[in-house]
C-alpha positions as CSV (number, residue, x, y, z in Angstrom):
1,M,26.1,-95.8,73.5
2,E,27.4,-94.6,70.1
3,E,23.9,-93.9,68.8
4,Q,23.0,-92.0,72.0
5,N,26.0,-89.7,71.5
6,N,25.2,-89.1,67.9
7,W,21.7,-87.8,68.6
8,L,23.0,-85.8,71.5
9,K,25.6,-84.1,69.3
10,Q,22.8,-83.2,66.9
11,E,20.7,-81.9,69.7
12,V,23.6,-79.6,70.9
13,E,23.9,-78.2,67.3
14,E,20.2,-77.5,67.1
15,L,20.3,-75.8,70.5
16,K,23.1,-73.5,69.3
17,E,21.0,-72.6,66.2
18,S,18.0,-71.6,68.3
19,A,19.8,-69.9,71.1
20,F,18.7,-66.4,71.9
21,D,21.7,-64.1,72.7
22,G,19.9,-60.7,73.0
23,E,18.9,-58.6,75.9
24,R,16.2,-60.2,78.0
25,K,13.0,-58.2,78.2
26,P,9.5,-59.4,79.2
27,A,7.3,-60.7,76.4
28,L,4.5,-58.4,75.2
29,K,1.2,-59.8,76.4
30,L,-1.9,-58.8,74.6
31,E,-5.4,-59.4,75.9
32,E,-8.1,-60.8,73.8
33,N,-10.5,-58.2,72.3
34,K,-8.6,-55.3,73.8
35,I,-6.6,-52.8,71.8
36,K,-3.1,-52.1,72.9
37,E,-1.0,-49.2,71.7
38,I,2.6,-50.0,71.2
39,V,5.7,-48.2,69.8
40,I,8.1,-50.4,67.8
41,D,11.8,-49.8,67.7
42,F,13.0,-50.2,64.1
43,S,16.5,-48.7,64.8
44,E,18.2,-52.1,64.5
45,P,17.3,-55.4,62.7
46,F,15.0,-57.7,64.6
47,Q,16.7,-60.7,66.1
48,S,15.4,-64.1,65.0
49,W,14.7,-67.3,66.9
50,K,14.3,-70.6,65.1
51,D,11.8,-73.1,66.5
52,N,13.1,-76.4,65.1
53,E,10.3,-78.4,66.7
54,N,7.6,-76.5,64.9
55,N,9.7,-75.5,61.9
56,T,9.0,-71.8,62.3
57,T,11.1,-68.7,62.7
58,K,10.0,-65.9,65.1
59,K,11.2,-62.4,65.0
60,I,11.9,-60.7,68.3
61,V,10.4,-57.2,67.9
62,P,11.4,-54.6,70.5
63,C,8.5,-52.4,71.6
64,K,7.2,-50.2,74.3
65,V,3.8,-49.8,76.0
66,G,4.0,-46.4,77.7
67,T,7.5,-46.4,79.2
68,E,7.8,-50.2,79.7
69,E,10.0,-52.1,77.3
70,F,9.0,-55.5,75.9
71,V,9.7,-57.9,73.1
72,W,7.0,-59.2,70.8
73,W,7.7,-62.7,69.5
74,I,6.0,-62.8,66.0
75,N,6.1,-65.7,63.6
76,M,7.5,-64.4,60.4
77,K,4.6,-66.1,58.5
78,N,2.0,-64.1,60.5
79,P,0.5,-61.5,58.2
80,I,0.8,-58.8,60.9
81,Y,4.6,-59.2,60.7
82,H,4.5,-58.2,57.1
83,Q,2.2,-55.3,57.8
84,I,4.4,-54.0,60.5
85,V,7.5,-54.2,58.4
86,D,5.8,-52.4,55.5
87,K,4.5,-49.6,57.8
88,G,8.0,-49.4,59.4
89,L,9.4,-48.7,55.9
90,E,6.9,-45.8,55.6
91,G,8.2,-44.4,58.9
92,Q,5.4,-45.5,61.2
93,T,6.4,-46.6,64.7
94,K,3.1,-46.3,66.7
95,F,0.6,-49.1,66.3
96,K,-2.7,-50.1,67.8
97,V,-3.0,-53.9,67.9
98,L,-6.1,-56.0,68.5
99,Q,-5.8,-59.6,69.5
100,T,-8.7,-62.0,68.8
101,G,-8.7,-65.7,69.9
102,N,-6.0,-67.3,71.9
103,Q,-3.3,-70.0,71.7
104,N,-3.3,-71.6,68.3
105,K,-6.3,-69.5,67.2
106,T,-4.7,-66.1,68.0
107,R,-5.1,-63.5,65.4
108,Y,-3.7,-59.9,65.4
109,T,-5.2,-57.0,63.6
110,L,-3.7,-53.5,63.2
111,V,-6.3,-50.9,64.1
112,E,-6.1,-47.6,62.1
């Protein structure tokens, strides 16, 4: 019983670390081989979510498609995250994004 409680206490701590406390918005869904134009809101720092199971951190990027608000969950190690941040520093907020592949083979490309 003692061992069970120990791992459960650790599990509770990990859940606290990865808890999301921001405003709930639908996730941005991109379609394979289709370009989607989005506007990213850089007015506040992006929230983070830590995926302990896969040892990754995702940034929760607020964006709009038309007038609809979404969040785009992007792994910080994904090259598109770095491109978006760099372009955000330059003042760009509108992006055209192309998705190729799906699931673990998903790749995103910024279209100029």
